[in-house]
Structures are given as structure tokens and as C-alpha cells.
C-alpha positions in Angstrom: -32.3 -45.7 -80.0 -30.2 -44.1 -77.2 -31.0 -47.0 -74.9 -30.0 -49.5 -77.6 -26.9 -47.7 -78.2 -26.2 -48.0 -74.5 -26.7 -51.5 -74.4 -24.6 -52.1 -77.6 -21.9 -50.1 -75.9 -22.0 -52.3 -72.7 -22.0 -55.4 -74.9 -18.9 -54.4 -76.7 -17.2 -53.4 -73.4 -18.0 -56.8 -71.9 -16.7 -58.6 -75.0 -13.7 -56.8 -74.7 -13.3 -57.6 -71.2 -14.0 -61.4 -71.7 -11.5 -61.4 -74.7 -8.6 -59.8 -72.8 -9.2 -61.9 -69.7 -9.2 -65.0 -71.7 -6.0 -63.8 -73.3 -4.4 -62.8 -70.1 -5.4 -65.9 -67.9 -4.6 -68.5 -70.5 -0.9 -67.1 -71.2 -1.5 -65.3 -74.7 -0.7 -62.0 -73.1 2.0 -63.1 -70.5 2.8 -60.7 -67.6 4.5 -57.4 -68.4 2.9 -57.5 -72.0 2.0 -53.7 -73.0 -1.4 -53.4 -74.1 -1.3 -50.4 -76.6 -4.4 -48.9 -77.1 -4.1 -48.5 -80.9 -3.0 -52.1 -81.4 -5.5 -53.7 -79.1 -8.7 -51.8 -80.0 -7.9 -52.5 -83.6 -7.4 -56.1 -82.9 -10.6 -56.3 -80.9 -12.5 -54.2 -83.4 -13.7 -51.4 -80.8 -13.1 -47.9 -80.0 -10.2 -46.6 -77.9 -12.7 -45.3 -75.3 -14.4 -48.7 -75.1 -11.0 -50.2 -74.7 -10.3 -47.9 -71.9 -13.4 -48.9 -70.0 -12.6 -52.5 -70.4 -9.1 -51.9 -69.1 -10.3 -50.2 -66.1 -12.4 -53.2 -65.3 -9.6 -55.6 -65.6 -7.6 -53.2 -63.4 -10.2 -53.6 -60.7 -9.9 -57.2 -60.9 -6.2 -57.2 -60.7 -5.3 -58.3 -64.1 -3.7 -55.2 -65.6 -2.0 -52.0 -64.0 -1.2 -48.6 -65.0 2.2 -47.3 -65.1 3.8 -43.8 -66.2 1.9 -41.8 -68.7 -1.0 -44.3 -68.6 0.8 -47.2 -70.0 -1.0 -50.2 -69.3 0.5 -53.6 -69.0 -0.6 -57.2 -68.0 0.1 -57.5 -64.1 3.1 -59.2 -63.0 3.1 -61.3 -59.8 5.6 -62.6 -57.6 6.0 -65.3 -54.9 4.7 -63.1 -52.3 1.4 -62.8 -54.5 1.1 -66.4 -54.6 1.5 -67.0 -50.8 -0.7 -64.0 -49.9 -3.6 -65.2 -52.2 -3.7 -68.8 -51.0 -3.3 -67.7 -47.6 -6.6 -65.8 -47.8 -8.4 -68.4 -49.9 -7.5 -71.0 -47.3 -9.1 -68.8 -44.5 -12.1 -68.1 -46.7 -12.9 -71.5 -48.1 -11.9 -73.1 -44.9 -14.9 -71.1 -43.3 -17.0 -72.3 -46.3 -16.1 -75.9 -45.9 -16.9 -75.9 -42.0 -20.3 -74.2 -42.6 -21.1 -77.0 -45.1 -20.0 -79.8 -43.2 -22.0 -78.5 -40.2 -25.3 -77.8 -42.4 -28.3 -79.6 -42.2 -28.5 -79.4 -46.0 -25.0 -81.1 -46.5 -26.2 -83.8 -48.6 -27.9 -81.3 -51.1 -24.8 -79.2 -51.2 -22.5 -82.1 -51.8 -24.7 -83.2 -54.7 -24.4 -79.8 -56.1 -20.6 -79.8 -55.6 -20.1 -83.2 -57.0 -21.9 -82.2 -60.2 -19.3 -79.1 -60.3 -16.4 -81.8 -60.0 -18.1 -83.7 -62.8 -18.0 -80.6 -64.8 -14.2 -80.2 -63.9 -13.7 -83.6 -65.4 -15.5 -82.8 -68.6 -13.7 -79.6 -69.0 -10.2 -81.3 -68.9 -11.2 -82.7 -72.1 -12.0 -79.5 -73.7 -9.6 -76.8 -73.2 -7.4 -74.8 -70.6 -9.9 -71.9 -70.5 -12.7 -74.5 -69.9 -10.7 -75.9 -67.0 -9.8 -72.5 -65.4 -13.5 -71.7 -65.5 -14.6 -75.0 -64.0 -12.1 -74.9 -61.4 -13.0 -71.4 -60.2 -16.6 -72.3 -60.5 -16.2 -75.2 -58.0 -14.6 -72.9 -55.3 -17.0 -70.1 -56.0 -19.9 -72.6 -55.4 -18.3 -73.8 -52.3 -18.6 -70.1 -50.9 -22.1 -69.5 -52.4 -23.8 -72.5 -50.9 -23.0 -71.2 -47.4 -25.6 -68.3 -48.0 -23.0 -66.0 -46.6 -23.0 -62.9 -49.0 -19.9 -61.3 -47.1 -18.0 -64.5 -47.6 -18.8 -64.7 -51.3 -18.1 -61.1 -51.8 -14.7 -61.5 -50.2 -13.9 -64.5 -52.4 -15.0 -62.8 -55.6 -12.5 -59.8 -54.8 -9.7 -62.3 -55.2 -11.0 -63.8 -58.3 -8.4 -61.4 -60.5 -5.5 -62.3 -58.5 -6.4 -66.0 -58.6 -6.5 -66.0 -62.5 -3.2 -64.3 -62.4 -1.7 -67.0 -60.1 -3.0 -69.7 -62.2 -0.8 -69.1 -65.0 2.3 -67.9 -63.0 4.5 -70.5 -64.5 2.7 -71.9 -67.2 0.2 -74.3 -68.2 1.7 -77.5 -66.8 1.7 -76.3 -63.2 -1.7 -74.8 -63.7 -3.3 -77.9 -64.9 -1.8 -79.9 -62.0 -3.8 -78.0 -59.6 -7.2 -78.7 -61.4 -7.8 -82.4 -61.3 -11.1 -83.5 -60.4 -9.8 -86.0 -57.8 -8.1 -83.3 -55.8 -11.6 -81.4 -55.4 -13.4 -84.5 -54.9 -11.5 -84.9 -51.5 -13.0 -81.6 -50.5 -16.5 -82.9 -51.1 -15.8 -86.1 -49.4 -14.7 -84.3 -46.4 -17.9 -82.1 -46.2 -19.8 -85.4 -46.5 -18.2 -86.7 -43.4 -19.8 -84.0 -41.4 -16.6 -83.2 -39.6 -16.0 -79.3 -39.8 -12.5 -79.6 -38.3 -11.5 -82.5 -40.9 -13.0 -80.3 -43.7 -11.1 -77.1 -42.7 -7.9 -79.3 -42.4 -8.3 -80.9 -46.1 -9.2 -77.3 -47.4 -6.1 -75.9 -46.2 -4.1 -78.8 -47.3 -5.5 -78.4 -50.7 -4.5 -74.7 -50.8 -1.1 -75.5 -49.7 -0.5 -78.0 -52.3 -1.8 -75.5 -55.1 0.7 -72.9 -53.9 3.5 -75.3 -54.0 2.7 -76.7 -57.4 2.7 -73.0 -58.9 5.9 -72.0 -56.9 7.9 -75.2 -57.1 6.3 -77.5 -59.5 3.7 -80.4 -58.5 6.5 -82.9 -57.2 8.1 -80.5 -54.9 7.1 -80.8 -51.2 7.3 -77.8 -48.7 5.6 -77.7 -45.1 2.2 -76.2 -44.9 3.5 -73.5 -42.3 5.9 -72.3 -45.0 3.4 -71.3 -47.6 0.5 -70.1 -45.3 2.4 -68.2 -42.8 4.5 -66.3 -45.6 8.0 -67.3 -44.2 11.0 -66.8 -46.3 11.0 -69.5 -48.9 14.1 -71.2 -49.9 15.0 -71.4 -53.7 14.4 -74.2 -55.9 18.0 -75.2 -56.3 
């Protein structure tokens, strides 16, 4: 009985983590939202102890932060966070792309990635949450297919900040980064068997994503401005 209770407790905590993660990454709980224990635990139908465990996990993911007297709020991010996250992503996924482009199993890897792109196209007809998961799934697969566990672990450490970046300035900007066509360009580059070309395409992809989040999908910025973290001009 104790074992089953422990399992039930883990299930409740995971359900709480999943519910809160969804609320945060889809904008239901926007940055700065105070997550009061009494209100949120009642809303989710869980104990305050289980909620605390879930919040600690979300803190490790970078989605919430603790303030004075243990006050918990959805983490707020700024332009520097966007730049830093996409700079590191460009480096990690650039290495992944180069590795796959040079791989003897390139055709098999590209078949898997094309299937992931198809999932992205299907998710666009379902919901924002489905789009987010399909988008992240593609990029995680890009790293996982390399067989480099250290690379994949490093990417996963960024998943929480990635989720925060996605909803930085609303759904319209987020969705503009999730088109299947943009991701198909990466697969095509890998298929070419040219590691340098693939790295460039992935860097351009990350620059475009950061630009869209910071300035809107129609704004243009030099790649160096985003990836080297130089001072950025205002939107005006």
C-alpha cells in the first residue's frame, strides 16, 4: 500500500507539473503571475505539499522563481535572456546539424526529421500547445540523433528557458517561428551532406527565431547583433 501511495503521489506531482507548465508556456499564467499556494493547490485539487514539489521542479526548469518570504511567481525574461538562449541553442544545434550531415546514417536521420516536420504541420491544426511540443520535439530529435549524450543533456537544460522565450511577446510571434517550412530547410541542409552549410542554416534559423520574438516576424536584424549579444536598438 505504501508503494502504491508513493506512486500516486508522484503521479499527482507530475500532473501538477504538467498543468502548470502548460499554463505558463501558453500564456494562461503570464510572466510575473503570483502562484499562491492556497489558490493554486485548490485549483489543481492537490495538497500544498505536492504543489511545493511541483513548483520546485518548475524552478529547476527555469519557469518559476522564488522571491521574498518564499513567494513564487512565473519567471519574467528580458531581451538578454532571449539572446543568450538562442546563442547557446545555435551553438548546440549547429554541432548537431554538422554531425548529422557528416553521418553515414544521414538518410535515416533525415527520414526521422521529416516525420517530425510532418508532425509539426499536423500540430498547427490542433492547438498552440501541440505546436509548442512538436516544435521542441523536432529540435530535441536533432540533438538526440547525434548519439551525443552530453549534447542532448546540455540541450535539455535549456528547455525551460526555451519555453519561456516562446511566449515572450505573445502567440502571434511564437507561432511565426513554428512553421514546418522553416524546419524543413534544416532537414534539406542535412540531406546535402555539407556540414558547413548545415551549421549556417541552423544559425540563420536561430537568428530568425530570436528576431521574430524580439522585434516581430517582419523585422530584420544582422545575425551578429543577435548571436554576439551586442546592444540592440529599440523598435522605434
